[in-house]
FITOR-979223 format. One line per 8 residues: their letters; for each residue x, z, y of C-alpha. Coordinates in nm, 3 decimals. Each point is the difference from the previous one (the first is absolute). Layout:
BEGIN
a> X:Z:Y | ...
This chain:
BEGIN
mdsfakde> 4.601:3.320:1.679 | -0.229:0.045:-0.302 | 0.063:-0.212:-0.309 | -0.321:-0.204:0.041 | 0.099:-0.124:0.349 | 0.356:-0.076:-0.115 | -0.130:-0.211:-0.290 | -0.217:-0.200:0.239
idefnmlk> 0.294:-0.075:0.230 | 0.224:-0.096:-0.291 | -0.263:-0.239:-0.131 | -0.040:-0.157:0.343 | 0.376:-0.048:0.040 | 0.024:-0.189:-0.329 | -0.133:-0.312:0.178 | 0.253:-0.155:0.241
isepmvdn> -0.177:-0.276:0.185 | 0.192:-0.307:0.113 | -0.147:-0.278:0.214 | -0.096:-0.279:0.054 | -0.375:-0.068:0.003 | -0.128:-0.280:-0.226 | -0.343:-0.104:0.127 | -0.196:0.325:-0.009
rkvvqsei> 0.213:0.142:-0.282 | 0.322:0.200:0.017 | 0.282:-0.057:-0.244 | 0.099:0.351:-0.099 | 0.342:0.101:-0.134 | -0.054:0.308:-0.213 | 0.217:0.244:-0.185 | -0.197:0.155:-0.281
sdgncqkn> 0.141:0.283:-0.204 | -0.131:0.108:-0.337 | 0.227:0.305:-0.005 | 0.279:-0.166:-0.199 | 0.077:-0.322:0.186 | -0.084:-0.187:0.316 | -0.131:-0.355:0.025 | -0.022:-0.230:0.300
ilvekhek> -0.314:-0.217:-0.013 | -0.187:-0.230:0.235 | -0.370:0.062:0.039 | -0.265:-0.138:0.232 | -0.225:0.225:0.200 | -0.310:-0.139:0.172 | -0.016:0.106:0.361 | -0.368:-0.022:0.089
lpledtpf> -0.137:-0.065:0.345 | -0.194:0.283:0.165 | -0.364:-0.017:-0.108 | -0.126:-0.059:0.351 | 0.220:-0.313:0.027 | -0.116:-0.158:-0.330 | -0.173:-0.329:0.089 | -0.151:-0.067:-0.349
pflkslip> 0.107:-0.366:-0.005 | -0.097:-0.051:-0.364 | -0.353:0.129:0.051 | -0.041:-0.208:0.316 | 0.079:-0.308:-0.207 | -0.204:0.096:-0.305 | -0.326:0.110:0.166 | -0.086:-0.347:0.142
mmltdgle> 0.064:-0.146:-0.346 | -0.230:0.258:-0.156 | -0.275:-0.068:0.251 | 0.024:-0.378:-0.009 | 0.106:-0.094:-0.353 | -0.124:0.303:-0.187 | -0.324:0.078:0.181 | -0.129:-0.293:0.205
egrkrnnk> 0.107:-0.283:-0.230 | -0.088:0.207:-0.306 | -0.366:0.018:0.106 | -0.056:-0.367:0.082 | -0.238:-0.165:-0.243 | 0.191:-0.330:-0.002 | 0.321:0.175:-0.108 | 0.087:0.096:-0.355
vvefvhpk> -0.095:0.334:-0.147 | 0.318:-0.006:-0.209 | 0.309:-0.215:-0.041 | 0.015:0.050:-0.375 | 0.337:-0.027:-0.176 | 0.069:0.108:-0.358 | 0.214:0.317:-0.035 | 0.328:-0.161:-0.112
elkkrldw> -0.013:-0.259:0.276 | -0.094:0.260:0.259 | 0.298:0.213:-0.099 | 0.225:-0.300:0.067 | -0.154:-0.059:0.342 | 0.034:0.365:0.094 | 0.375:-0.011:-0.039 | 0.042:0.276:0.260
meisgegt> -0.179:0.260:-0.213 | 0.294:0.196:-0.144 | 0.146:0.279:0.213 | 0.379:0.002:0.036 | 0.253:0.250:0.124 | 0.019:-0.159:0.345 | -0.284:-0.004:0.251 | -0.186:-0.316:0.101
edskllda> -0.019:-0.146:0.347 | -0.334:-0.016:0.177 | -0.037:-0.377:-0.012 | 0.018:0.000:-0.379 | -0.245:0.288:-0.023 | -0.241:-0.198:0.218 | 0.042:-0.301:-0.231 | -0.086:0.229:-0.292
cadiikys> -0.309:0.125:0.184 | -0.112:-0.359:0.055 | 0.027:-0.061:-0.375 | -0.187:0.321:-0.074 | -0.289:-0.116:0.218 | 0.008:-0.354:-0.140 | -0.023:0.095:-0.366 | -0.230:0.302:0.032
vktghprf> -0.373:-0.024:-0.062 | -0.191:-0.006:0.329 | -0.255:0.269:-0.083 | -0.143:-0.019:0.352 | -0.106:-0.362:-0.061 | -0.381:-0.042:-0.011 | 0.035:-0.181:-0.332 | 0.197:0.273:-0.174
cnqlfggm> -0.272:0.144:-0.223 | 0.212:0.102:-0.296 | -0.009:0.379:0.016 | -0.217:0.283:0.130 | 0.187:-0.008:0.332 | 0.073:-0.266:0.256 | -0.030:-0.101:0.361 | 0.178:0.143:0.301
deyslags> -0.133:0.176:0.307 | 0.225:0.020:0.305 | -0.104:0.354:0.093 | 0.065:0.135:-0.348 | 0.332:-0.186:-0.015 | 0.092:0.158:0.333 | -0.076:0.340:-0.151 | 0.225:-0.079:-0.296
wltevlnt> 0.288:-0.108:0.222 | -0.036:0.302:0.227 | -0.001:0.221:-0.310 | 0.336:-0.146:-0.106 | 0.151:0.045:0.347 | -0.093:0.369:0.005 | 0.104:0.049:-0.366 | -0.125:0.347:-0.080
sqytyeva> -0.150:0.181:-0.295 | -0.361:0.112:-0.005 | 0.050:0.344:-0.153 | 0.009:0.230:0.305 | -0.125:0.018:0.357 | 0.356:0.088:0.091 | 0.128:-0.354:-0.067 | -0.329:-0.195:0.025
pvftimek> -0.211:0.168:0.268 | -0.206:-0.304:0.100 | -0.046:-0.127:-0.354 | -0.116:0.328:-0.152 | -0.275:0.017:0.262 | -0.077:-0.369:-0.054 | -0.029:0.052:-0.377 | -0.257:0.274:0.047
siykklls> -0.202:-0.229:0.225 | 0.006:-0.286:-0.254 | -0.080:0.230:-0.293 | -0.304:0.129:0.189 | -0.116:-0.356:0.057 | 0.046:-0.111:-0.362 | -0.156:0.319:-0.136 | -0.308:-0.053:0.216
fagfenge> -0.056:-0.348:-0.148 | 0.032:0.146:-0.352 | -0.234:0.288:0.078 | 0.271:0.262:-0.058 | -0.057:0.165:0.337 | 0.199:0.318:-0.069 | 0.258:-0.154:-0.230 | 0.363:-0.104:0.036
gifcpggs> 0.232:-0.286:-0.082 | 0.361:-0.113:-0.020 | 0.167:-0.340:0.029 | 0.162:-0.118:-0.324 | 0.238:-0.283:-0.096 | -0.278:-0.218:-0.141 | -0.334:0.036:-0.174 | 0.162:0.059:-0.339
vanmyain> 0.161:0.318:0.129 | -0.325:0.100:0.171 | -0.178:-0.024:-0.336 | 0.271:0.218:-0.152 | -0.057:0.258:0.275 | -0.370:0.004:-0.085 | 0.062:0.068:-0.369 | 0.254:0.269:0.083
iarykrhp> -0.222:0.192:0.242 | -0.296:-0.031:-0.236 | 0.210:0.150:-0.279 | 0.116:0.276:0.233 | -0.358:0.075:0.105 | -0.099:0.049:-0.363 | 0.317:0.171:-0.121 | 0.212:0.135:0.289
eiktkgmt> 0.232:0.167:-0.251 | 0.142:-0.343:-0.087 | 0.193:0.007:0.325 | 0.223:0.281:-0.127 | -0.035:-0.014:-0.376 | -0.039:-0.372:-0.062 | -0.215:-0.169:-0.261 | 0.096:0.256:-0.263
alekplvl> -0.242:0.240:0.171 | -0.296:-0.203:-0.127 | -0.190:0.076:-0.318 | -0.137:-0.355:-0.027 | 0.137:-0.339:0.108 | -0.153:-0.131:0.320 | -0.190:-0.329:0.010 | -0.066:-0.228:0.295
ltsekchf> -0.258:-0.275:-0.007 | 0.002:-0.334:0.177 | -0.148:-0.348:-0.015 | 0.153:-0.251:-0.240 | 0.051:-0.219:0.309 | 0.176:0.264:0.209 | 0.339:-0.042:0.165 | 0.297:0.055:-0.231
sikkaail> 0.128:0.279:0.227 | -0.242:0.241:-0.169 | 0.185:-0.037:-0.330 | 0.336:0.018:0.177 | -0.105:0.324:0.166 | -0.095:0.140:-0.342 | 0.351:-0.086:-0.120 | 0.172:0.155:0.300
lgigtdyv> -0.211:0.317:0.005 | 0.050:0.069:-0.371 | -0.362:-0.061:-0.099 | 0.078:-0.300:-0.218 | -0.175:-0.334:-0.034 | -0.174:0.105:-0.322 | -0.200:0.240:0.216 | -0.118:-0.267:0.242
ytvktdar> -0.350:-0.080:-0.129 | -0.123:-0.338:0.118 | -0.368:-0.057:0.073 | -0.185:-0.325:-0.065 | -0.103:-0.228:0.284 | -0.298:-0.232:0.041 | 0.017:-0.379:0.028 | 0.092:0.033:0.368
gcmipedl> 0.293:0.235:-0.074 | -0.164:0.321:0.126 | 0.026:0.328:-0.191 | -0.305:0.087:-0.213 | -0.097:0.362:0.081 | -0.173:0.048:-0.335 | 0.319:-0.089:-0.185 | 0.193:0.241:0.225
dkrieeay> -0.229:0.281:-0.111 | 0.048:-0.105:-0.362 | 0.380:-0.007:0.031 | 0.004:0.346:0.157 | -0.198:0.136:-0.294 | 0.243:-0.172:-0.238 | 0.291:0.175:0.170 | -0.171:0.337:-0.041
dnglepff> -0.073:-0.078:-0.366 | 0.370:-0.080:-0.051 | 0.097:0.346:0.126 | 0.129:-0.132:0.332 | -0.066:0.102:0.360 | -0.127:-0.271:0.238 | 0.083:0.080:0.361 | 0.012:-0.319:0.209
vnatagtt> -0.200:-0.321:0.044 | 0.132:-0.299:0.192 | -0.252:-0.242:0.149 | 0.123:-0.323:0.158 | -0.128:-0.137:0.329 | 0.117:-0.359:-0.026 | 0.179:-0.082:-0.325 | 0.323:-0.195:0.028
vrgaydpi> -0.108:-0.319:-0.173 | -0.374:-0.042:0.053 | -0.062:0.235:0.292 | -0.268:0.201:-0.180 | -0.134:0.326:0.141 | -0.079:0.272:-0.251 | -0.337:0.175:0.064 | 0.139:0.313:0.166
dkiadvck> -0.330:0.180:0.045 | -0.095:-0.025:-0.369 | 0.353:0.090:-0.108 | -0.019:0.304:0.229 | -0.310:0.113:-0.189 | 0.196:-0.008:-0.327 | 0.293:0.185:0.156 | -0.231:0.265:0.139
khrlwlhv> -0.157:0.047:-0.344 | 0.339:0.062:-0.161 | 0.166:0.164:0.302 | 0.276:-0.261:0.022 | 0.207:-0.112:0.299 | -0.113:-0.340:0.130 | 0.264:-0.219:0.160 | -0.072:-0.340:0.157
dgawggsa> 0.281:-0.251:0.001 | -0.098:-0.190:0.313 | 0.349:-0.137:0.060 | -0.139:-0.353:0.014 | -0.371:0.019:0.079 | -0.020:0.331:0.184 | 0.014:-0.169:0.339 | -0.358:-0.117:-0.054
lmsrtyrh> -0.088:0.347:0.129 | 0.071:-0.130:0.350 | -0.278:-0.258:-0.026 | -0.362:0.100:0.035 | -0.087:-0.316:-0.194 | 0.223:0.062:-0.304 | 0.057:0.376:-0.019 | -0.290:0.022:-0.247
ylkgiera> 0.249:-0.103:-0.269 | 0.144:0.352:0.030 | -0.334:0.182:-0.007 | 0.066:0.359:-0.106 | 0.363:0.012:0.120 | -0.070:0.329:0.182 | -0.061:0.160:-0.341 | 0.352:-0.084:-0.120
dsmtwdph> 0.281:0.254:0.001 | 0.270:-0.244:0.112 | 0.057:-0.359:0.102 | 0.291:-0.244:0.017 | -0.009:-0.236:0.299 | 0.259:-0.268:0.083 | -0.024:-0.121:0.361 | 0.275:-0.251:-0.082
klmgaplq> -0.256:-0.192:-0.202 | -0.337:-0.089:0.150 | 0.070:0.166:0.338 | 0.303:-0.224:0.054 | 0.269:0.260:0.078 | 0.355:-0.099:-0.104 | 0.137:0.130:-0.328 | 0.004:0.275:-0.083
caviltrh> -0.291:0.207:0.124 | -0.194:0.209:-0.252 | -0.168:0.337:0.007 | -0.151:0.253:-0.240 | -0.307:0.178:0.137 | -0.171:0.306:-0.147 | -0.291:0.216:0.104 | 0.179:0.310:-0.131
kdilkqcn> 0.173:0.156:0.300 | 0.353:0.139:-0.057 | 0.026:-0.116:-0.361 | 0.284:-0.244:0.069 | 0.226:0.277:0.127 | -0.109:0.246:-0.268 | 0.078:-0.254:-0.270 | 0.317:-0.161:0.133
sacaaylf> 0.177:0.262:0.211 | 0.350:0.117:-0.086 | 0.039:0.210:0.318 | 0.349:-0.124:0.089 | 0.123:0.269:0.240 | 0.251:-0.233:0.167 | -0.273:-0.240:0.113 | -0.335:0.176:0.011
qqdkfydv> 0.090:0.328:0.168 | -0.311:0.200:0.079 | 0.153:0.172:0.303 | 0.048:-0.315:0.209 | -0.092:0.024:0.367 | -0.285:-0.255:-0.028 | -0.320:-0.035:-0.207 | 0.139:-0.068:-0.348
sydtgdms> -0.334:-0.132:-0.124 | 0.129:-0.332:0.136 | 0.285:0.008:-0.254 | -0.172:-0.202:-0.271 | 0.301:-0.072:-0.220 | -0.086:0.258:-0.266 | -0.329:-0.179:-0.066 | 0.202:-0.293:-0.132
iqcsrkvd> 0.206:-0.042:-0.316 | 0.263:-0.168:0.218 | 0.253:0.154:0.233 | 0.092:-0.288:0.230 | -0.322:-0.185:0.070 | -0.016:-0.324:0.195 | -0.224:-0.016:0.304 | -0.282:-0.227:-0.119
vlklwmlw> -0.259:0.113:0.252 | 0.111:-0.178:0.317 | -0.067:-0.354:-0.122 | -0.351:0.100:-0.107 | -0.069:0.196:0.318 | 0.120:-0.288:0.220 | -0.217:-0.247:-0.191 | -0.307:0.224:0.009
kakgdtgf> 0.048:0.098:0.364 | 0.016:-0.368:0.099 | -0.304:-0.108:-0.204 | -0.218:0.308:0.002 | -0.262:0.063:-0.267 | -0.200:-0.298:0.121 | 0.290:-0.245:-0.025 | 0.086:0.118:-0.349
ekdidnaf> -0.359:-0.034:-0.114 | -0.012:-0.359:0.127 | 0.325:-0.089:-0.179 | -0.107:0.153:-0.331 | -0.344:-0.160:0.026 | 0.173:-0.335:0.054 | 0.217:0.045:-0.311 | -0.308:0.075:-0.210
hcsrylaq> -0.187:-0.289:0.161 | 0.280:-0.246:-0.081 | -0.003:0.108:-0.364 | -0.376:-0.060:-0.021 | 0.038:-0.333:0.177 | 0.263:-0.107:-0.253 | -0.210:0.110:-0.297 | -0.295:-0.208:0.119
klkrtpgf> 0.224:-0.301:0.067 | 0.150:0.020:-0.349 | -0.347:-0.003:-0.155 | -0.083:-0.319:0.192 | 0.330:-0.181:-0.069 | 0.046:-0.206:-0.320 | 0.288:0.122:-0.216 | -0.024:0.368:0.091
klldepqc> -0.153:0.278:-0.204 | -0.054:0.344:0.156 | 0.070:0.297:-0.228 | -0.242:0.231:0.179 | -0.135:0.078:0.347 | 0.255:0.195:0.206 | -0.043:0.366:0.083 | 0.326:0.067:0.186
tnvcfwyi> 0.178:-0.305:0.142 | 0.140:-0.117:-0.336 | -0.139:-0.343:-0.093 | 0.073:-0.090:-0.363 | -0.051:-0.354:-0.128 | 0.121:-0.282:-0.221 | 0.093:-0.349:0.107 | -0.105:-0.255:-0.263
phslrdqp> 0.195:-0.327:0.029 | -0.170:-0.335:-0.061 | 0.144:-0.019:-0.353 | -0.197:0.310:-0.105 | -0.330:-0.057:0.177 | -0.325:-0.077:-0.181 | 0.141:0.118:-0.335 | -0.120:0.269:-0.243
eteewwqk> 0.159:0.336:0.087 | 0.159:0.054:-0.340 | 0.290:0.235:-0.078 | 0.238:-0.294:0.034 | -0.153:-0.087:0.338 | 0.053:0.352:0.130 | 0.361:0.000:-0.118 | 0.062:-0.322:0.193
lhrvapai> -0.163:0.155:0.306 | 0.228:0.302:-0.045 | 0.297:-0.225:0.088 | -0.152:-0.149:0.314 | 0.046:0.288:0.246 | 0.373:0.050:-0.078 | 0.060:-0.375:0.042 | -0.173:-0.008:0.338
kkrmmeng> 0.178:0.318:0.110 | 0.335:-0.167:-0.076 | -0.087:-0.300:0.216 | -0.138:0.229:0.270 | 0.325:0.198:0.020 | 0.219:-0.308:-0.005 | -0.213:-0.159:0.271 | -0.010:0.324:0.202
smmigyqp> -0.352:-0.069:0.124 | -0.154:0.332:-0.104 | 0.031:0.288:-0.245 | -0.278:0.146:-0.213 | 0.032:0.184:-0.330 | -0.135:-0.060:-0.348 | -0.037:0.208:-0.314 | -0.204:0.044:-0.317
dgkyvnff> -0.236:0.297:-0.029 | -0.127:0.118:-0.335 | -0.190:-0.285:-0.165 | 0.047:-0.227:0.302 | 0.281:-0.257:0.001 | 0.220:-0.049:0.307 | -0.201:-0.027:0.322 | 0.089:-0.001:0.368
rmivtnld> -0.036:0.324:0.196 | -0.042:-0.079:0.367 | 0.054:0.306:0.220 | -0.131:0.009:0.356 | 0.212:0.266:0.166 | 0.151:-0.179:0.298 | -0.227:0.102:0.286 | 0.061:-0.336:0.173
tteedmdf> -0.160:-0.193:-0.289 | -0.268:-0.252:0.096 | -0.259:-0.215:-0.177 | 0.234:-0.295:0.059 | 0.267:0.175:-0.208 | -0.252:0.027:-0.284 | -0.077:-0.372:0.031 | 0.372:-0.078:-0.013
lvdeisrl> 0.043:0.207:-0.317 | -0.267:-0.195:-0.187 | 0.133:-0.335:0.117 | 0.362:0.089:-0.077 | -0.069:0.123:-0.353 | -0.200:-0.318:-0.063 | 0.292:-0.209:0.126 | 0.263:0.187:-0.201
gkdl> -0.198:-0.005:-0.324 | -0.186:-0.330:0.000 | 0.237:-0.174:-0.246 | 0.031:0.285:-0.252
C-alpha cells in the first residue's frame, strides 16, 4: 500500500462513531490525536436528507408571506409606505438581529421575516416617490426570483448558456435605441460603475499604454469635463481611476440646469492652456435633482472639434429613448461614444439593473481583459465569443438580464412606450396642478419626470420674499417630510440646489402612477403643512 492511501485510511479510522441519532444529527464519539496525546471529544455532525427528499418547508412558509405581506399589501394605496421607527427604537424591536453560535428554528426565522417586511420601506407602493427607482412589476420580479433559484455567474457560456445568449439579445435591443448599431455593452452593478467603465475605456482608447504602464506613461495629466449638476459618480470615478478630482473640470449650466456648450468649449481651451490633456466629456440625460437633459447634439459638436470622447450618463433619463414623444430630449445620442442606462430606474426593473453601452466594438475586452487561462480558455469545444467575462472588470457577475428580459418580453416595445409616456404625462399633470393650487411654487417646468417645487404655508403667504423669508421657507420641506414619514402616507425627497433653498423633488418612476396619485400628493402636503 502506498503511503498516500495509508494516510487516508488512518485519518478515516480516527473517528469512531457511536449512536444514537438525535433528530437529524449524530452524536459522534471521536478520538483525535495530535501526535503526542489522544483526546476523547463529543461533536455533532449534521446528517442531511438526500436532496431529492428535501421538502423546502421554510420556503413554502415564507413565499406566501412575501407575496401577501411584502408584495400585495405593500402596493395598496391605503396602506403605509413605511412604518417609521427611529434607529435606537428599531434596534430594540429587532431583538433577534444578532447571530449566535446555535442555529434558529424556522418559526423564529419566519417571525424575523415578518418584522423585516413590516419595518422596510415599501418601494413598490405607488406613493413611494423618494428615489430614482420604485414600483414593482410581477414579470420582472419573477425574473429576479428565477435568477436566484438558478444562481449562476454571467461570465461564461459554460455556466450560463441561456443568459449569455439572452444578454446579447438585450444588448442588441438597447444599442439600437441608442443608435449604436454595431456597438457592444455589459451589465454593471449600478450606473455609477457604468460611468466608471466609460471613463476607463475612453482613457484606454486615447492611451492604450496605460493598461500596462499605468498613469506614469502620460506626459500630461488627463482632464475630464462634466456639468456642474452631474452625478457625483463622475468625481468618484476620477478618484478610483487615479485621475484625481482636481482634474475634473466642471462646466456651467443654464437656469434650467443644462450644460452650456459654449462654456464647455471655453473650459476645454483652459485645460489646454494649463498644459493638460482633455480626453472625456460627460453629458447628462436627466440630472438627479431637476431632471435636466444636456444638449447632446451641441455638445457632440464641441467634442468633435476637439476630438474628445463623448459619454452620456442616461442612467435616469435614458429610457426616454423608448418614447417617440420624448426621445427628442436625447437628440444626438447616436453621436456619443458611450452611454450609461439604468433599466432599474424609469423602465421599472428591480434593483439592480444597469448597463454601459458603447459604439466601439471590442473595446471593453481590449481594455479590461486579463486573459485568465483557468476561466477563458480559447480551446473550448464551443464558440468562446459567448464568454463575455473578460469584457468586465468583475469575475463573478450576477445575472441581471433575466428580470429585464422578462419585463420587456411581457410588455413589448409598445407596452414600455405607453408606461414611459404615462410617467412623463403624470409629471406634466402635476406641474400644471401645482401652478393652479394656492401655496405651491413650481421651480421650473419638468423635462424628465422630476417635479421640483416649494410648499408655502399660510404663515408665509402674501409676504415679501426677503432673505429671512427664504430661510423660513428652507425649514418647511424638512418639517413636512418628518410628518410624512411618521404618518407613512407617502415618501418624496427634498434638497437645496445651488442658490435655491430646500424644495421638494417629486419623482415619477413607478409605472403604475396615476393622475389621482398626483392629486393625493398635493392634498397630502397641504394637509401636513397647513399649520407651519
